N, C-alpha and C positions, 0 to 999 in steps of 0.2 A: 503494500500500500504506500509506504514511504517513497519507494522508487518511482511509483506512478505520479505522486504529488511533485516530486523533483523534476520528473520529465515534463509534466504539464507546466510547472513553472518556467522551465527553459524554453518550451514551445511558446509560451505566453511573451516571454522576452524577445524571441526571435520575431514573432509576429508584430510586436510593437516597433521593432527596428525596421521591418519591411513596410509597414503602414506609414511610418514616419518618412522613410525614404521616397515612397511613392507620392505622398502629399507635398514633400519638398520638390520633387521633380515636377509635379503638376503646377505647383506655385511658381517655379521659375519659367516653366513653359508658357504659362498665361500670366506672366507678371503684369503686363500692361493693363489687362483687364482687372486683375486683382487690385492693382494700384488705383485704378479708376473707382472701384468700389470702396477702397479705404478713403480716398478723397472725399467721396460723397458722404460717407459716415462722418468723417471729421468735419465737413461743412455743416452737417445738421448738429453735431455736438459742440460746435463753436462756442455757444454761450456757456455751456457747462464747463469746457475746458478753460475758457477765460475766467469764469467765476472761480474755479479751483485755484488757477494760477494767481488771480488777484488776492484771494483769501490767504494763500501761502505767503505772498509778498507782505501784506498787511500784518500777518501774524509775527513777522520777524521783529518789528519795533513793538508789537502789542505784547509779545511775551516778555520783553524787557521791562516794559511799563508795568506789567502785571507783578513781576517779582519785586519791583520797587515799591508798589502800592500796598501789595498784600503783606509783605514783611514776613518775618520768620514765625511769629506767634499771631496768627489771625484766625478768628473764628469763621463759621460758614457765612455769616452775614457779611463780614469783611471781604472774604474771598469772592462772594457774589458781586459785591460793589467793585472790587478790584478788576474782576473780569469784565464788567460793563465798561469802566472807565478806561481800561487798557485798549479795548476794542475801539472806542470813540477817539482816543488819542492816536491810535495807529492809523485810523482812517484820516484823521485830521493832518497828520504828518505826511502820509503818502499823497493825499490830494493837494496839500499845499506844495509839496515838491514839484508835482506835475503841473500845477497852475503857474508856479514860477517859471518853469521851463518854457511853457507856451506863452507867457506874458513877457518874459524878459529875453530868453535866449533864442527861441525859434524864430521870431520876427527878424532879429539881427542876422541869424544864419541865413534866412531866405534872402535878405538884402545883399549879403555877401555873395551868395550865388548868383543873384541877378547882376551885381556889379562885375563879377568875374566873367560871366557870359558876354556882357556888353562890351567889355574892354578886352576881350580875349585876342582879337586880331592885333591890337596894339602890343599886348603882353607878348604874343607869339613873335612878332617882328623884332621886338627888343631882345628876347632871349636868343633868337637865331643869330642876330648880329653880335651879341656878346660872346656866344659860343664860337662863332667863326673867328673873331678877333683873339680869343683866348688860345685857340689852337694855332693861329698864325704866329702868335707871340712866342710859342714854345719852340719855333723853328724845327719842327720835326720833318720827316720825309714827306714829300708832297702827296704820295699815295696814302700814307697813314692819316695825314691831315684831312685829305678829301674823303676818306672812308669815314673818319670820326664825325665829320660835319655832316655827311650823309645819314649816318646812324643817329646823331642827335636830331636832325630834322625829321627823320622817320618816327622817332620816339615822340616828339612834340606833335607830329602830325596825328599819330593815334590818340594822344591825349586830347588834341583839339576835336577830333571826331567824337570821342566819347563824351566830352563836356557838352559839345553842341547838341548831341542827341539825347543824353540823359537828363541834363539840367532842365531843359523846358518840360520834359515828361514829369519830373518831380515838382516843378512849380505849378504846371497846368494839370496835374493829375486829377481826373474826375473819378468819382466812385458813387456807389449807391449809399447815399448819406443816411437815408431812412433805415436801410438794413443794418448798417454799422451802428448807428445810434441805438436801435433796438437791441442789437446783441450786446452792447456796452451796458445798457440799463438792465437787461436780464442778468448779465454777468455780475454786475454790481449788487443787485438784490440777492442773487444766489450766494455771493461771498459773505454777505451780512448774515444770512441764515447759517451758513456753514461754520463761521466763527462763533456765533452764539450757541449753537448745538455741538461745538467741537468735541467736548468731552463725552457727550452722549453717543455721537457718531463713532468715535474711536472705541468707546466701550462695546458697542454693538459689533464692530468689526472684530475686536478681540474675542469676543464671545462666539462669533461665527466661525472664526479660525480654530478655536479650541474645540468647538463642537464637531467641526468638519474632519479635523485631523487628529492623529494620535498626539499624546502629550509631548513627546520629543520633537516630532515635526512641527507641532503648533509653536513650541518655544523657539525652535529654530527659525521659523518664519518671522515670528515677532521680533526676535533679535535682528534679523536682516532688515526688517522695516524700520526698526529704531535706528539702526546704524546708517540706513539710507537717508532717513530724515536729518539726522545730525550732519551727515556728509554734505547734503545738499544745502542745508540751512547755513552751515559754517562757510561752505565754499561761496555760494551766491551772495550771501550777506557780506562776506568780507570783500568779494570782488566788487560788489556795488560801491562800497565805501572807498576802496582802494582806487577804482577807475574814477570816481567823482573827484577825489583829492588830486589825482594826476591831471584831470581836465582843469581843475581850478588853478593848480600850480602853473600849468602851461599858460592859461589865460593871463595870470598875473605877470608871468615873466614876459609874455609877448606885449603886454601893455607897457611895461617898464622899458623895453627895447624898441618900442614904436614899430612893431611888425605889422604887415597888412593882414586883413581878415582874421582877427584874434578869436572872434566868436565861433565862426565856422571851423576853423582849424582846431581850436580847443575842444569843441563838441565832438569833432572826428577822432581826436586823440583819446578822449574820455570814453567814447562808445567802443572803439577797437581795442582799448585796454582791457576790456572784458575777456578778450581772447588771449590765453596764455602764450608766451614765446613769440607767436606770429603777429600778435596785435601791434606791438610797437613798430615792427618793420612795415606792416601794412599801412600804418597811418603816418610814420614819420618821413618816409621817402616821397610819397606824393605831396605831402604838405610843404616839404622843403622845396619841391620843384614849382609849387604854386607861388611861394614867397619870392623864388628866384625870378619867376616870370613877371610878378608884380612890381619887383624892384631890380631890374637888370643893371642899373647904375650902381647898386650897392649890393653885390653878390655875397659879401661878408654876412649879411643878414641871414641868408639860408645857412651859412656855417654856424653862426651863433644860435640859430634855432635848433640845429641838431645837437649843439653842446647843451642847450637848455634842456631838451628832452632826455638826454643822457643823464644829467644832474637830477632831473625830476624822478626818472626811473630808478636811479641809484638810491635816492632817498626813500622811495617807495619800497624798493626790494630790501633795504636794510632796516627800515624803521616801521613804516606803515603796514606793509603786507604781513610781516611776522605777528604784529600785534592784532590785526583784524581777521586774519585767515588762520595763522598759526599752523597747527598740525591737523586741520580739519580733513585733509586728503591723505597725506602720508605716502605719497607716490615719489619715486625718483625721477629725476629729470628725463631719463631714458624712456620710462613708461609714459610720461606726459607727452613726449614727443611722438611716440608710437600711436597713443590714443588721438592726438590731434591729426596725424597723417591718415589714419583709418577712418575716423568718424568724419573728418572733413571731406575725404574723398567720397564717402557713402552718402552723407546727409547734408553736405554744404555748410552754410553758415550756422544753421541750428545744431548740426553735428559738432562744430567747433565750440559752441557754447556749452554743450552737455557732455563733451568728450572726457573731461578730467574727472568729474564726480561720478559718472556712470562707470568708467573704468576702475575708479577707487572702490566702488561697490563690488564689481566683478572680482577684482583682485583680493578683496577681503574674503569673499565667498570661497573662491578656489583656494586661497592660502589657508583658511581655516579647515577645509576638507583635506587638503594635503597634510596639514599638521596632525589632524586627527588619525589619518591612515599611517603616518609616519610614527606616531605614538603607539599605535597598536603593533607595529613591527619593531619597536625599539630603536627607531632611527632618531638621531638628534633633531630637536625642534628648532625651527627658524621662525621668528615672529613674522606674521603675513603683513601687518601694517605697523611699522616702527614708530615709536614715540606716540602712540595713540591708545589710550586706555578707555574702554567702554564697559559700561556696567553689564554684566551678563548674570542671568538667572535661569533656573530650571534645571532638571536632572541631566540633560544633554551636556551641558557645560560643566557640571560637577564631574560627569564622567570624563570629559576631555581633560580637565585639570588633573584628575587621577591618573589618566594615561601619560600626561606630560611628565608628572612626578616619577612614574615608573620608568619612562624613557630615559630621564635624567640619571636615575639610579643605575639602569643598565649601562649607560655610557660611562659613568664613573667607575 
């Protein structure tokens, strides 16, 4: 009887592999159709997804306000009051920041884009003349000089085509205002209800997971959810603060040095600073070219701009980033680079935004599984996420800690 059960289990495992393979093949074979269905579903669920995202963003400052208001010794009445006040303050802060952006920053950015497009011919002629004179003064080989001038003209020509085509599209972009406003209103209302009933909704989710799965699997899933939440909250909260400070520092420096288009370039620097590693390069190089085009008589401004960005980035990497992000991710630079390449290639800009935290979660899951298997076999344990300590509960993690201790004793 036992052999029959083992045989059936093996057959079930092989059947699962075969079915998974067939489904994966069909998915890849009809990927365009499947992707169309996914896009349709996402468009229908847009208000829900926006509501969840907005609630998550507001919850970042709201949780900080809650801890400050509730205090360590607070009764149920004080906790309820703190919960309500923290949500209100969270919305006031986020809506205030968005209003400030649309009132002060966005109009000036639009004006800068209009000015850049209107005067681009003049900027283009000036930078071509400057580049030609620069190469001629170097007294290089005529073929090298000619090729360099042609290359610079080709690059500037491509920039001109891009600006002439894209900028008017951004400035004159039309959209379904009624549909977007309706989605935003629904998302806002949903986010309020989600934050008000946050504890109840989380309790229902935990109850469902514990009811649907075994105790060990339920604890494991809850631990992964907790770790994922901490990773995303720490990473995106820290990145928002860090990138905002980078943009503000860039704006102050550009104002002091009297550089052109400070609002537009500072906003570009701040937004792309959300992308690790690639962000500074994607924003600094085109910004320096724009400054050089706008002031060909003073090319040192572009050089000073690059120096300014390097200084701001160094201050951020040394002081701001460790304070606001810290060890929320715990990935090495190599893994960060691999994540950016893979996710960016698969999902574009959205993939670049989520590459690091998603990879950190996957890294943690695979690392914990590897350590568990290694402990069972007496292999020395290597920490999956260095310098990060998370609270672990449940029988599964007690078992893992026991196995780790046995593994250490065996190695000793």
